[in-house]
C-alpha positions as CSV (number, residue, x, y, z in Angstrom):
1,X,100.2,109.1,79.2
2,X,99.1,110.9,82.3
3,X,101.1,111.0,85.5
4,X,98.0,111.8,87.5
5,X,96.9,109.0,89.9
6,X,93.9,107.2,88.6
7,X,91.0,107.1,91.0
8,X,89.8,103.7,89.6
9,X,93.3,102.2,89.8
10,X,93.8,103.4,93.4
11,X,90.3,102.0,94.3
12,X,91.2,98.7,92.7
13,X,94.6,98.4,94.5
14,X,92.9,99.3,97.8
15,X,90.3,96.6,97.4
16,X,92.7,93.9,96.1
17,X,95.2,94.5,98.9
18,X,92.3,94.6,101.5
19,X,91.1,91.2,100.3
20,X,94.6,89.6,100.5
21,X,95.1,91.2,104.0
22,X,91.8,89.8,105.2
23,X,92.4,86.3,103.8
24,X,95.9,86.2,105.2
25,X,94.8,87.3,108.7
26,X,91.8,84.8,108.7
27,X,94.0,81.9,107.6
28,X,96.8,82.8,110.0
29,X,94.4,83.1,112.9
30,X,92.9,79.8,112.1
31,X,96.3,78.1,111.8
32,X,97.3,79.6,115.1
33,X,94.1,78.5,116.7
34,X,94.5,74.9,115.4
35,X,98.3,74.7,116.1
36,X,99.3,77.2,118.8
37,X,102.8,78.6,118.9
38,X,104.6,78.2,122.3
39,X,107.9,80.0,121.8
40,X,110.4,81.6,119.5
41,X,111.6,78.4,118.0
42,X,108.0,77.6,116.9
43,X,107.6,81.0,115.3
44,X,110.9,80.5,113.5
45,X,110.0,77.0,112.3
46,X,106.6,78.2,111.1
47,X,108.0,81.1,109.1
48,X,110.8,78.9,107.7
49,X,108.5,77.2,105.2
50,X,108.7,78.7,101.7
51,X,105.0,79.2,101.3
52,X,104.5,80.7,104.8
53,X,107.5,83.0,104.4
54,X,106.4,84.1,100.9
55,X,102.8,84.7,102.1
56,X,104.1,86.7,105.1
57,X,106.4,88.8,102.7
58,X,103.5,89.3,100.4
59,X,101.4,90.4,103.4
60,X,104.0,93.1,104.2
61,X,104.0,94.3,100.6
62,X,100.2,94.4,100.5
63,X,100.0,96.2,103.8
64,X,102.6,98.8,102.6
65,X,100.8,99.3,99.3
66,X,97.4,99.5,101.0
67,X,98.7,102.1,103.4
68,X,100.4,104.1,100.7
69,X,97.3,104.3,98.5
70,X,95.2,105.4,101.4
71,X,97.7,108.0,102.8
72,X,98.5,109.3,99.3
73,X,94.8,109.9,98.6
74,X,94.3,111.7,101.9
75,X,97.3,113.9,101.4
76,X,96.5,114.7,97.8
77,X,92.9,115.6,98.8
78,X,93.5,117.6,101.9
79,X,97.0,119.1,101.8
80,X,97.0,122.0,99.3
81,X,100.5,123.5,99.7
82,X,102.8,121.8,97.2
83,X,105.9,121.9,99.4
84,X,104.0,120.3,102.4
85,X,102.4,117.7,100.1
86,X,105.7,116.6,98.7
87,X,107.3,116.6,102.2
88,X,104.4,114.4,103.6
89,X,104.4,112.1,100.7
90,X,108.2,111.6,101.0
91,X,107.9,111.0,104.7
92,X,105.1,108.4,104.3
93,X,107.1,106.7,101.5
94,X,110.2,106.6,103.7
95,X,108.3,105.1,106.7
96,X,106.5,102.5,104.6
97,X,109.6,101.5,102.7
98,X,111.7,101.3,105.9
99,X,109.0,99.2,107.6
100,X,108.7,96.8,104.6
101,X,112.5,96.3,104.5
102,X,112.7,95.8,108.2
103,X,110.0,93.1,108.0
104,X,111.6,91.4,105.1
105,X,115.0,91.5,106.9
106,X,113.4,89.8,109.8
107,X,111.7,87.1,107.6
108,X,114.7,86.4,105.5
109,X,116.9,84.7,108.1
110,X,114.1,82.4,109.2
111,X,113.7,81.3,105.6
112,X,117.4,80.8,105.0
113,X,118.2,78.9,108.2
114,X,115.3,76.6,107.8
115,X,114.0,77.4,111.3
116,X,117.1,76.5,113.2
């Protein structure tokens, strides 16, 4: 088994996450256009639904994975010094993981409280 990143696998992940991100953004924009949100309580109530919260959480995961694949490919292609490559990959991973956990931490209370 090779530890080398597969170009086809990276391409597939990039496309699958892009499709989900596009579908989520289009459906969210349509839902907001049909039923506008007027305040914080409306946002909390909207995200309290199990499907909406799960879809938003999956959006965060897809966004982080999409960004990781893209940044990893750019760093592997253009950064040739091993120490700098490792440092940049670790920094990107830390920022993406922190952002994902921050988003999930913000979504979790809305889902647990039921929007109240």
